[in-house]
N, C-alpha and C positions, 0 to 999 in steps of 0.2 A: 403560275407555272409556265406560262408562255415564254417567259424570259430564258428558260432553259435552252430552248431551240436557238434563241438569239446568241446566247453564250457559246453554244456548240458551233454555230456557223462562224462566229468571230474568232474562236480559238480552236479551229479544226485540227491543227497539229497536236494540240493537247489531247483532244479526243482520240486521235490515232495512237498516241503514246499509251493512253489507257488501254486501248485495244491490244497493243503489243504486249503490255504487262499481263493482261488477262490470258493471252495465248501462252506466254512464258510460264506463268505460275499454274495455269490450268492444266497444261500438258504435263508439267512436273508433278502435279497432284495426281493426275490420271495414271502416270507411269509408276509412281511410288506408293500409291494407296494400297493397303492390304485388301485382298480379294477373298470373299467368303460367301456362303449361302445366305446367312442371316447376319444382322448386326450383332455386336457383342452384347450378350444378355448378362448384365452385371448385378445379379441378385446375391447379396452376401449370405453365405452359408458356411459354417465351420463343421467339419467332421472330426469326431474323437473316436478312435478305433482301439478298443480293448481286446486283449488276447490272453487266454489262460487255458491251454490245451488240456483236454480230459474232463473239464468241468461241464456238467450237464446244463442244458438250457435253463431249466428251472432254477438251479442253484446260481447260475451266472446272473440271471435277472435279479434275484433277491440279494445277492452278496456284492455284486459289482455294478450292474447297470443302474439300478434304482439309486444306489448311493452316489454314483457319479452324476446322475441327472440332478439330484437335489443339490449337490455341491456346485455344479455348473450354473444352475438357475439363480443362485445367489451371488456367484463370483463374476459372471460375465454380464456386461452392460448391454442394453438395447436388444434383449432377446425377445423375438416375436413369438416363437413357439419352439418346443423341443420335441424331437421325434427320435425314437430309437428302435432298433431291431436286434434281438438277441438270438444267437444260434448256439449250438453246442460248442463251447470253447471260445466264443468270440461275441463281440457286440459292437454295433456302430451307432453312435449317438450323434445326431445332427442338430446343430443350433441354427435355426432360421432367424436372421437378424432383421431389425428394422431397416428400411431402405437407406437411411442416412448413416447407418452404423459403419464404423471403421473395422474392416475385417482383420487388419493387422493387430489392432488392439484386442479384438475378441480372441484371436489365436494365442496371444500372449497371456491373456487372463485365463483361457481354458487350460493352457499348459501349466500355469502356476497352480491353478485349482486342482488339476489332476495329480500333480506332484505332491501336493499337501495331503492328499487322502490316501496315499499308498500304504501308510502304516496301518490303516484300518481295513485294508483289503487282504485277501488270502496271501499267505507267504509265497515268495518267489515270483509274484506277478511283476511284470515289467511296466514301466510308464507307457501310457498309450501314445499312439501316433496321432498327432493333431495336424490336420491339413485343411486347406480351403477346398470346398466342394462347389462345383458349378454344374447345373443341369445342362449347360451348353458345352461342357467338356465331354464330348461324345467321341467314339472311335472314328477316326478318319482314314485309317489304314491298319491292317493287321498283317502280321508276319508269321508264316507257318514254317517250323523247322522240322524237317523229315530226314530220315536216313534208312537205307536198307541194311546197314551194317552196324551202326552205332547204337548202344543201348539208350533207353529213354533217360537215364540219369545223365548221360553225356549231352543229350539234347537240352535238358533242363539247365545244366551247368553253362552251356554256351549261351542259352537264352538269358540266364540271370546275370552272368558275369561279363559277357561280351556284347551280346545284342542290346540288352537293356542299357548298359552303360554307354554304348555308342549312340543309340537313338536318343537317350536323355540329353545329349549334348546339342541336339537340334533345338534351336530357339522356338519357344511356343508349344513344346510337347510335354506331356506327362506320360510316363511309361510305367504302369504298375508291374508287379512281379508276374512272371509268365503263368499261363494256364497249362494244365496237362503235364506229361512227363513224370519223372520220379525224382524227388529231392535226394541227392546223394547223401548217404550216411554211412558211418562205420557201424555195422550192425553186430550186436552181441546177442545172438539167438540162444536163449536159455533152454536147457534140456531139463524138463520138469522131472523126468525119472532120475537123472543124475543128481539133481538137487535133493530129491527125497532120499536117495541112497546115501548122500553125504550129510543129511539132516540140516540142509541149508535152504535159504529162500532167496527170492529176487532182491530182497532188501540187503542181504549180505553182499551180493554182486555189486549192487549200486554203491554200497559203502566202500568196497575195495577199489572200485573205479575212481571214486572221488578222492581217495587217499593216495592212490598210486599213479594216477594220470592227472597232473595238475599244472597250472601255470603259476610260477612264483619267482620273484627276483632272487638273484644270488650275489650280486655285487662284484667287488674287485679285490685282488690280493697284490700287495706291493712286495716283491721279493728282489732284493738287490736293487739294481738300477731299472728294473722292469716293472711296469704296472700291468698286471695280468687281469684280463676279464675272466671271471669264474663262470664256467658253463656247466650245467647239470642236465642230466637226462630225466628231468621231471616228467616229460611227455615223450614217448618213443617216436623216433623219426619214421619208423615203418609200422603201420597199424597192426601188422601180423605179430609184432612183439607184445601186443596187449595180451595175447594168450598166455604169456609167461608171468603175468601178474599173480602173486599168491593171494588166495582168498581166505584160507583158514589153515590153522595148524591143529590137526586132530591127532592127539597122542604122539606128537613128534613127527607126524607125517604131513607134509605140506600138500594142500589141495590147491591146484592152479586153476586159472580161469578156463584153460583148455579142457579141464576135466568136467566142467559144468556147462560150457557154452561153446558155440562156434563163432569165431570172429571173422567177418568177411566184409568186403567192400560191396555195399548194397544200397538200398534206397528206402526212403520213408514209405510206410504203408499208404498206398494210393487212396486218395479221396476224390481225385479228379482225373478224367481222361479226355483227351482231345483227339479227334480223328478228322483228317482232311481227305474227303473222298474215300473213306474206309481205312486209311493208313494212320497208324499212331503218330501223333505229332505233338509238338510244343507250340503254343500260341502266344505270341507277344503282341499286345494291343497298344497302339499309339493313340493317345487322346490329345485333342487340341485344347490348349488353355490360353486365356488372354485374347488380345485382339490381333494376334499375328495372322497373316493370310494362310488359309487352308492350302491354297495352291502352292505357296512358297514352302510351307512345312512339308507337304507331300513330296515336292521335288527334292528337297534336302534329305528327306527320309529315304527316298529311292536311291539317291547317291550313296548314302551311308550303307544301305543294304548291299549295294554292289561292292563296296569296300569290304564289308563283313564277309561276303561270299568268298572273296579272294583269300581272306585270312582264316576261313573255316577249315576244320579238319576234313580230311579226305572222306568223301561219302556223305557229307552233310549238305543238304540242299535248303536254301532260303527262298521262300516263295511269297511275294506280296499278295494279299487277299483283300477283297472288298474295299478297293480304293475309292473313297467317296469323292475324291477330287475329280473323277471322271464325270460324276453327276453334277458337281458344282460347275465345272467348266462348261458342260453342255447347257445347264440352266442359265448361266450368265451369258453365254454366247447366244442363246435363244432370245434373251431379253435385249441384247445389243442388236441382234438382227431385226427384232420387232421394232426397236426404236429407229434403226436406219430405214427400214421399209416404211415406217410411218412418216419419216421425214421426206422420203421420195414421193410417196403418195400425196402428202400435203403439198409439197412443192409443185407437183403436176396440177393439183387442183388450183393453186394460186396462179400458176401460169395460165391456166384456162380462163380464170376470172380477169386477170390483169392484162393478158395478151402481150406482155413484155418480159423477155428473159432477163433484161436488166433489173426491172422492178422485182422479179421473182428472186433473183440473186440477192438483192438488197434485203428482202424478207428472210431468205434462208441464211444470210450471213449473220443475222442476229441470233439465230437458234444455237449454233455451237458456242458462241461467245457467252450467251446466258447460261448454258449448261456447264461450261468450263468455270464460269464465275461461281456458280452454285457448288461445283465440286471443290473449289478452293475453300469456300466457307464450310462445307461439310468436313473436309480434312482438318481445318482449323479447330473444329469442334470435336475431333477425335473419332469421326465416323469412318467406316470402311466402305469399299465398293461391294455391294451385295444385291440380291434380287429386290430388296425393299428400296434402297436408294436409287438403283438403276431403274426400277419400276416407276418411282416418283419422277425421275428425270424424263423417262419416256412419256409418262402421262402429261408432263408439262409442255410437251412439244406443241400440242394444239393451242395452248394459251399463248405460248411465245409467238406463234404464227399470227395469232389474233392481234397482238399489240402492234407488230410491224405492219401487218396488212391493213388494219384500220387506219393507221397513220398515213400510209401511202395512198390508200383509196381516198381519204379525205383531202390529201394534197392534190390528187388528180381532179377531184370535184372542184376545188377552188381554182385550179388552173383552167378548167373548162368554163368557169365563169368569166374568164378574160383577165384575171389578175396577173400582175407581173410575176415572173418566175420566183424571185426570192420572197415576195409577199405571199404567194401561194403556199410556199413551204412553211413560212412562219404562221400564217393563219391556219393552215391545215393541222399543224402540230398544236397550236394554241387552243383551237376549238375543242379538241378531244382530250386535252391534258387533264382537265378536271374530271370528266367521266372516267378516263383511263385510271386515274389515281383512285377514284372511288371503287372501280372494278378490282384493282389490285388489292385494296384494303379489304374488300368483301371476301375475296378468295383467301387471303391470309387469315381473316377472322374465322371463316368456317373451318379451316384446317387447325386452328388453335384448339378445337374441341378435343383433339387427341391427347392433349396434355393432361386431361383428367383420367387417362388410363393408368393402371398400375400393374405391377408384376411384369411378366414376360411381354404382355401386350404393349406396355409403355416402351420397352426397349426395341420392340419390333417395328412399331408404327410411327413413333416420333421421328426417326430418321427419314421415313417415307414423307411425312408431312413437311419436314425441313427442306427436303429436296424440291418439293413443289413450291414452297414459300420463297426460298432463295432464288429459284429460277424465275418466278413471276416478278419478284422485286427487280432483278437485274434486267429482265425483259422490259419493264417499264422504264428503267434508266436508259437502256440502249435505244428504245424507240423514241425517246425525247432528245437523244444526243447523236448517236451514230447514224440512225436512219436519216434525219435531216441532212447530215453531212454527206452521206452517200447519195442521197437524192440530188443534192446540189452539185456533186461532182460528176454523176453519171447519167442522170435522168432528164437533163434539160431538153434534149431532142425529143424524147418520148412525150414530155408534157407539151411541147410546142406542136407536135404533129397532131395530137388529139386522136379522136376515134377514127378519123378518115385518113390520117396521114401515114399509117404503117404499111409495111409490105413484108412479103416472105410467108413461109408456111405457117409459122407460129401465129402471125397476125391474122392470116386467113382463117385458121381454125378458131381463133379468138373472136373474129368478126362474126363467123357463123354461129358460134356459141352465143354471142351477144344478141344476135337476132332472135335466137330461140329464147334467151333469157328475157328479152323485152316482151315477147309474147306471153311468157310465164308471168311477168310483172303485171301485164294488163289483166290476165285472168285473176291473179291474186288481188289486184286493185278492185276488180268487180266484186269478188267475194268479200273483201274487207269492207267495201261500201255497204253491202247487204248486211254484214254483221253490225256495222256502226248504226244502221237504221233499225235494227231489231235487237236491241240490247237484252230485252227480256228473254227472247228465244235463245240467244247465245249463252246467257247466264244459266238457263234451265238445262241446256244440253251439256254445258260444262259441269254443272253440279251432278247431273246423272252419270257422266263419264267418270268423275272423281269417285262417286259412291260405288259405282260398279268396279272400279279399279281396286277399291279397298277390299273387295271380296277375294282378291287374289292372295291376300295375306294368308288365307287358310290353305293355300296350295304351294306356298314357298317355304321350304324348311330353313333351319339355321345350323350352320357349321362354323367352327372357329376359323378353320383354314381349309381350303380345298384339299381333297385327297390327292397325294402325289404318288404316281407309280414309278418307283425307282428301280423296279426289276428285281427286288429282293423280298424275301419273307423270313420271319424268325419264328419258328414253331417251338413252343415249350412242351416237353413231354414229361409227364409225371407218372412214375410207376407206383405200385402200392407202397404205402409208408413202410420204411425200414428196409427196403430192398437194397442188398449189398451192391457195390459198384460193378462187380463182375456180372451179376444177373441183370443189372440195369443196362449194361453194355450189350448184352444179348437182346434185350427188348429193343434197344435203339437200332440194332442191326436189322431186326425185322421191320421196324418202322421205316428205316432207310429203304429197304427193299420195296415196300409198298409205295413210298414216294417215287422211286424210280419207275414203278409201274404206272403211276398216275401221270407223271411228267416224263415224256419221252426223253431219252438221253441226249438227243441232238438239240433239245431246247433247255437243257440245264448246263450252267457253266461250272458250278461248284456246289458241294454239300459239305458243311462243316459241323461236326458234333462237339459239344462242350458239356460233358456229363459230370455232375457232382460239384463239390466246393473246392476252390484252389487251395494248394498247400499253404500259401501265405495269405492270411486273411486280409491283409492290406488291400489286395486287389478288389475285394468286395466293396470297399469304400468308394471306388471310382466307377462302379457299375450300377446299372438299373436292373440287374438280373434278379429274378425271384426264386432262384434255385435255393432249396432249403438244406438238402443233404445229398448223399450219394444216390438217392432214389429218383432224382429228376435232373433235367438238364435241357439244353437247347439244341435245335438243329437250324442252322442258318443256311438258306438256299439262295443261290444267285441264278436268275433266269436270263436267258438270252432274249434279245429284242424280238418283238412280235407277239409275245404272250401278254395277256392282261393279268397282272399279279392278283388283283382282287378276285377275279374269276377262278384262278388256280387255288387261292386260299379257300374259297367256298367249297370247291370240290375236295380238297384235302381234308377240310374240317368234317365234311359229311362222311367220306369214305373211311377215314381213320377211326371215327367214333364207332362205325359199324364193324370194322375189322378187329379193333382192339377194345372191347368193352371194359376191360380191367384197367386200362390206362386213361389218363386225363390229358387233354390237349387244349391249348389255347395259343393265340398269337400275340406277340409283342412287337412294338415298332422296330423295324430293321434298318431303316434309312435314317440319316442324321436329321432330316426335317421332322419326322415323327418323334424321334427321341427328344429333340430340343423342345418341341411344343408340349410334350407330355411332362416335361420338367422332372425327369427321373422316375416317374410312375410308370408301371407296366401297361396301364390302360387309361383311356380318357375318363372313365367313370370310377370313382372310388368312394364307396359309402363306408364311413368310419363310425363304429360304435365303441365308445370309450367310457370307462368308469370302473369302479371297484367291484361291481356285481358281475363277476366273470361268468358264472354259470348261466344266469338269465340272459346276459348279453350274447353269449355264445348261441343260445337257443334262438334268440331274435335274429342273429346274423344268419343262421342256417335257414330259418323261415324266410328271411329276406331274399336269400339266394333262390329259393324255390319260386318266390313271387316275381322276381326280376326276370327269371327265365321265361315267364309267360308274356313279357312285353315284346311285341313285334319289333324286330330290329336289334334287340339285345342278344348278343352272342358271347361265348367264352365267359359266362358268368360263373364265378367260383369264389369260395372263401379262401383267402390267402393263408391264414394261419392253420398249420397242421397240428391237430391236438391229439392224434392217435398214433404217434410213433411208438413202436414196440420197445420195451425196456425190461431189464432184469433188475429187480430190487433185492439187495441183500440186507437183511436185518441181523446185525451181530448181537450176540449175547454178551454184554459187558461183564456179567458175573463170571462166565466161562473164561473170558479174556483175562480177568484179574487172577483167576485160579491158575492160569497158564503163565502168569507173569507178564502179560501183554497189556497194552493200552490200545485204544481205538486208533491212535496215531501209528503204532506199529503195524496194525492190520491194514490201515489205509495205504501206508508206504509199500507194503508187500504187494497189495492188489494193484496199486498205481504202476509200479515198475513192471510187474508181470504183464499187465493188460495194456497199459497206455504208454509205457516207457518212462525213463527218468528225465526226459528232455525238459519238461516244464519246471519241476521243483528243484532238481539238482543236476543240471546239465554238465557234461564234460565234453572236451573238444579235442580234435586232432587236426594238425595243419599239414596239408599236402606239400611236401618239400618241392615238388615240381611246379605247381601252379601258384602256390602261396595262399590258396583258398582254405578257409577254416570250415570243418564239418563237425557235426554232432557225433559223439560216440553214444550209441543208444542201446541200452540193455532192455530186452523185451522178450516175452515168450512168443514164438512164432504163432501166427493166427491159426495155422493148420493144426496145431496141438490143442487149441481151445475150440473144438468143433461141436461140443455138446455141453449140456449142463453138468454132466458127470465130470467131464474134463475140467470144467471151471471149479467144481467142488474139490477136485484133487490137487488144486494149487497148493504148493508148500508154503507154510508160514513158520518163520523161525521163532522159537520160544526158548527161555532159559533151560527148560527141561528137555529140549530137543525140538525137532520139527513137528508140525501139526498140519493137518489138511484144512483147507478153508471151510469145507462143508461141515466140519465138526464144531466150528465156532459161530455158526449162525445159519439162517435159512435164506434160500434164494427163490424168489417167486417172479412170475411174469406180471407186468403192468403196462399201462400206456402213459406216455408223457408228451408234452409239446415238443415239436421240432423247431419252432420259432415262436418268439413272444414279442409283440410290438407294443410300444408305448406312444401316447400323444400327451405331452405335458405331464409326464410321469404317471399317467393313468393307463392301465391295460387297455389295449385297443384291438378290435377285430376289423379287418378290411374285406369288404365285398367288392371285387373288381368286375368290370364288365366292358366289353368292346361293343362297337356298333357296326352293323353291316346292312346295306341296302335300305338304310333310312337315315335321316339327318340326326345329328347329335342332339340338337335342341329338342326334337320331339321325344326321343328316348329319355333324355334328361328330365323333361317335364313330367313324364310318367313315373320316373324314378323318384322325383321330388314328391309326387303325390303319395307314393307308397311309403316313403320315409315319414311323411306327416302322419300316416296311419299308424306306423309302427312306433312312433315316438311315445304314444300313450302306453305302450307295453313296457317301457323302461321304468325302472325305479328312480326315485328322486336322486339327483346327483350324477346320473348317467346321461350321456349325450349321444345323439346320432346326427350325422351331418354328411352332406354330399360335397366331395372335393374332387380335385383333378381338373382336367381340361374342361369338363362340363361346367364347373364352377367358374372357371376363367371366362368361359363363353358368356354366361349370364352376367357376370360382373362387367365384362367389356362392353356388351351391348347396352347395359344400363348406363354405364358411364358415358359411352359415346352418345347415347340418346339424350342424356342430361346436358352433356357438353354441346350437343348440336342445337338444342333449344336455346341455350345461353348464347351460342354463336349467332343464331338467327335474330335474337333480340338485339344483339350488338350491331348486326348488319342493318337491321331496321333503323336503329338509332343513328348509325352512321349516315344512312340515306336521308334521314330527317335533317341532320346537320348540313349535309351537302346541298339538299334542295330547299332547306328551310321550309319544309312542308310535310306535315303528317300524312296528308292525303296522297301526295305523289309517292312517298315512301311506301305507303300501303299498297298502291297500285303496282309498283315494281315487284314487290314480294309475292304478288298474286300469280306470278309465273312459276313459283316454287311448287305449289301443289301439282301443276302439270309435270314438272320434272320428277316429282316423287312418284306419280302414277306411271310415268314412262319407265322409271327404274323397275317398278313392279312388273310391268309388261315385258321389259327386256329380260328379266330373270325368269319369268314364267315361261315365255316362249322358248327360251334356250335350256329349260329344265335345270336351272342353276339355283342353288340355295343361297340364302343370305350368308355372308361371311365377312370377316373384317376387311379383306380386299374389296369386296363388293360395296361395303360401306364407305371405303375410301373413294371409290368411283362415284358413289352417290353424293358424297360431299363435294367433289369436283363438279359434278353435273349441276348441283344447286348453285355453286359459285358462278359458273359460266352462264347459267340461266339468268341469274341476277345481273351479270354484266351486260347481256344482250338487252334486257329490259331497261337498264340504265341508258343505253344508247338511244332506244326508241323514245323514252319519256323525256330525256334531255332535249332531243330534237323537237318534240311536240311542244315543250315549254318555250323553246326559242321561237317557234312559229306563233304561239299565242302572244308572246311579247311583241311580235311584229304587228299584231292587231287582228289576226284571224280567229275565228271561233274554234271551240274545242273539237267539233266534228271535223272541220277541215284540217286542223292541226294534227289530229290523230291519223287522218287519212294520209296526209303528206308524210308524217313520221314513218308510218308503215311502208309507204311507197318508196321513199328515199332511202330508208335504212334497211330495206329488204336485202340489198346486195351485201353490205358488211355483216348483217346478222347471219345470212345464209353462208357467207364465206367462213365466218367464225365457227358456226355449228358444223358445217360440212367438213372443214379442215379437222376439227376435233373428232368427228365421227369416222372419217376416212383414216385418220391417224390411229384410231383405236381398233380398226378391223383386224390387223395382224395379231394384236394382243388378245382380242376377243375370240379368235379362232382356237387359241390354246394349242398351237402346233409345236412340235419339238419337245425335247427333254425338259421337264419342269414347267411346260407351258400352262399346265392346269392351275398353277399358283396365282397368276395374274389375270387369267381369262375372265373370272367374275367381275373384275374391276373394269375391263374393257366393255363387257356386256352391259353393266350398269350405266356406264357413260353413254353408250350408244342409245340405249333405251331412254334414258333420262333426257338427253339433249334433243332427241327426235321429237318427243312430245312437248318438251319445254319450248322448242322453237315455234311449234304451232301455236302454243299459248302466247308466246311473246309477240307473234305477228298478227294474231287475231283477237284473242281475249283481252290482252293488256291494252291495246288501242281502244277497244270497245269500252272497257271499263274507264279509261281516261276520258273519253268523249262524254260518257255519262256523268261521271263525278265532277268534271270540270266544265259542265255546260254553263255555269254561272261565272266563269272566269277564274283567273289565278288568285285574285285578291289583291288589294292595294294597301300600301302603308299609310294608314290614316294618322298615326301618331309617330313623329320622327324619333321619339325616345324609345318606342317599341320596335321600330324597324319595319315591321310589316304586320298585317293582320289578315288571317284567312277569311 
C-alpha cells in the first residue's frame, strides 16, 4: 500500500482532478438531495377499505370483513400478516407483506380479488379502495378552513373540491378527504305524520325518486339536414323542482313529494366535527409519501395555500397548522451546527498538537472531501439527507481527522529523524498504511452489524452506518493520496524548521503546549513502567473495574429512541359509549376549558379538536387515529417554546382524570418522529389476544388491563375494543309480515330509508349547474322526529292493505354491541395499549412480558397472546444488534489475526474493547441516559476506534521487537511514542462529540446518547490502550514474537 503515496506524488494533477470532481458531484448531491427527519421507511403494506353505510359493526365483520380477509389471504402473494379493523359501516383490511414483496403486484392482486367477491357481498356495495399504506406517511402540515359567514357545507366543498385537488398536485403528497364540516346533500326530509296520513312510507318516496330523478342516455334525432341531440329533463336542473315529483295516485288525486317531505339544500348528518381554537372548521391533512423532501413538500404546499386563498370565496380563511417542517429544519440545522462546531473544536485541537496552521488545514481539507464523497455514495444509493445520515457524517468527523492527523504526525516524526523531505513523506505514509487499512476495515466490520436489523430499525440505521462506512473509506483513500500531495506542496518549510524553527503566536502556544505535553509524557512513562513491572496488579485492578462496571447495567434503562420534545401533544378524549356528537362536543368544550386553565394562554399556540369519524371513511385508512365513533376524538395542542411537553402531559393526565371521572383520557404520538417510530400504532406497547374464544379472551384482556396498570411507569392503559356500545335491536315477526303482504326486504327497505337514508342501497344524484359538482339526493326522516322509542315504533311501513306502524310488526329492545372489531390473521383480536412515562420502555416492557407469560396459561388452546408495537421492535433490535456485534467482533479478531499473522497479538488488541464497553456504561450512567439504538451506534463506533488505537500501539511494539528489543522495552516505547497520536485521535473524537452529547437545540435529544456513549467509551478505552494493552503485550510476548522454523509454514508462534 506504500505505493499509493508514490503514485499520488507522481501524478499529483490526477489527484487534484479527483478532488475537483468530488467537490462538483458532492456539492451537487448536497444541494439536490431530499431533506427529511428520517430515512424513507419502505415497509410494504396494502390497505383495502370497504364501505357500506348503515351496516352494524357485527354484521359488517361477519358479512364483509372476514370474507374479504379469506379471499385476500389466498389471492395475494407474500403476505406476512393480515390485520383488520371494522367499524359501523366500514372496515380497513391491511396486508403486511414480506420485505421483498412487490407492492404494485400486491395492489393488483388485492384489487382483482376484491372485484371477484363483490357478487357474494351485500347488494349495492361498491368495490373497495385499494391503496398503499406506509407508517412513515404522517401529517407534515394541516390546513384549517374557517369562516364567520359561510356554512360548514361550503367549507367542506371547498376543502374537498378545491383545496384537496390543488394540494394533491404537489409531488410527494397524499391528501385524504377532509375532516369536519358538513357534506352537502340535497335533503328530502320526510314528514312521518304526512306519510301516515297518505298511507305511504319512506320506501315509496325512495322508489319515486329512483324512477323520476335519473341519469339515462337519450341519443340523437336526424330531421332534415340537421342532426339534433335529444335532451331530456331526466334530472331537474334546480333541486327545488324535485318537490313536484308525483309519488302516488290515490283515487285520481296525485300526491306530490312536497306533500310528504321538505326538499332543501342541506348536509349529511354529521359524524365528525373539527374546531380550531373553538371555531368550527374543516381540516385538510397533507401526508408525506415516498422519498420526497419534507421541506420541499411543505414549501410547495404553502405556495399552493397562498394561491388557494386568493381564489377562495369571500370570508373563507385558510390557515396552515402544525407545520412539521419547522421541527425538521430546526433538527437538521442543529445537527449541521453540531457537525460544524465539532469540526472547529477538532481543528483547534489538531492545531494545538501540530503547531502548524498549514498542517491543520491539510488535516481539515480532507474532512469535507470525505463527507462530500460519502454524500455522493449515499445519493447514488437513493438515501436522503436526514438526522440519521447527517448524524453519521457528524460522527465520522473524528475518524476522518484521525486518518489525516496520524499520517501527518508520522511524516513529521520521519522528518525529525533527518530523512530527506520526499522520503519522509513516503516512509511516513507507508509505515501506517497497513495499520490504517486494518483500522478502516475494523470500523466497517463493526458497523456491518446493523444489516441484521429488520423492520423500521433497518431503514433507520443502515443509512447511518453507510454514512460512517463511506466516510471512513474515503478518508483512508484521501489520507493515502491527497494528504501526501498537500504535504509535498505546502509543508516543506514546516518540516525543515522542526520543533525549534517556528515563530508567531500559534507556534508559541504550540511550543508551550508541547512543554506541558512532554511533562505529561514523562509522568505517563513512569506510570506505564510501573504497570509493565506489575502485570498481576494491573490485571487484578482491571478485572475489578470491569466487574464493577457490569453492575451499572442494573441502573441503565433501555429505550428504542430518545424522547423528542416537539412542543406538541395529542390527547384522546373518550366519552361514555354511544354519546351523540352534539353531547360529545359539549364534553370537549369543558375539557378545552380545563386545558386552558392548566396551560396559560400565553404558553399555548393552538388547540385543535377532531371529534368523531370523518364523513368519508377513506380518511381513516391514512390515519393512526383510534377514534371509534361520535363519542370520542382528539385534541391536538401546540405549545410555545419554554415549556416541557412531558411535564405538561403529566399534569394534564392527572388533573383531567380527577376533574372528569366519566371520561377516559390517553395520549398518542403528536409529532412525526413518534408517529413514524410507532409504525401506525397509538402506543409503544400493544398486547394482542387473538383467537375464536371471544368471551374468555375478553375477560383475559380486561384482567390484563388491571394488572398492567399496577406496573410502575405504565400509563394510559386501556382496552381498545369497545364492546358496550348501546344499540336498539328490532325482532320482526315474519308471520305478521306475511299476513300484511310484506317481506323482511320490504321492512328493511322502509327502515333503512327512514333511519339511514337511501344513499347506500339506491342512491340518486343532482348536479349543481354552477359548480358542476354532483351531490346525493337523500331521503330520510329528520333525526329530531326520531327522538324516542315511541317515535321509532310509529314509523310508517307500506303494505298492500295500507300503511302499518313499525311497532306493530315486531319488538324493539335495548342491547349492547361492539363499536369496533379487530382481526389478526382473520382471528378476532383484543388490543391492550399502554404508554410509558418516567421509566424506560425496556423495563416496563419486561414486566409486561412477565405478565403476558402468566396470562398465557389462562387462554384456551388455539388462542394466542403476544406483545407487539415499539417494545417488540426494541427487544428485536437489541437482540439482532447484539448478535451482529458478536459476529462483527469475531470478524475483527480474525482480520487482526490475518493482518498480524498472530493469534496472540490479535487477542491483545481486542483487550481494549472491554474498557470501551465499561466506559460506555459509565458515560450513560453519569449522564442519566438510557440505552437506545443511537447510543448503541455510538458504542459501535467507540469499539471501532478503540481497536484502531490498539492496532497503532501493538504494530509499533512489534516493529520494536523485530529490531531486537525485548517485549518490556518494546511495550514501553510503543506506549511512549504512540501516546501523542493515540491521544490526538481520542481527544479529537471526544471534543468533536461534545456538542452532540450536550443535546442542545431542537431535536438535539435524538443524537445526544450517541455522543455520550462515544465520549465515555473512548475515555476509558484510551486508558486501557495506553496502560493495560502494553502491559498485556509485555507479559504475553516475553518469550519473543516467534520465528519461522519451516519455510513451507511461513511462521510458528
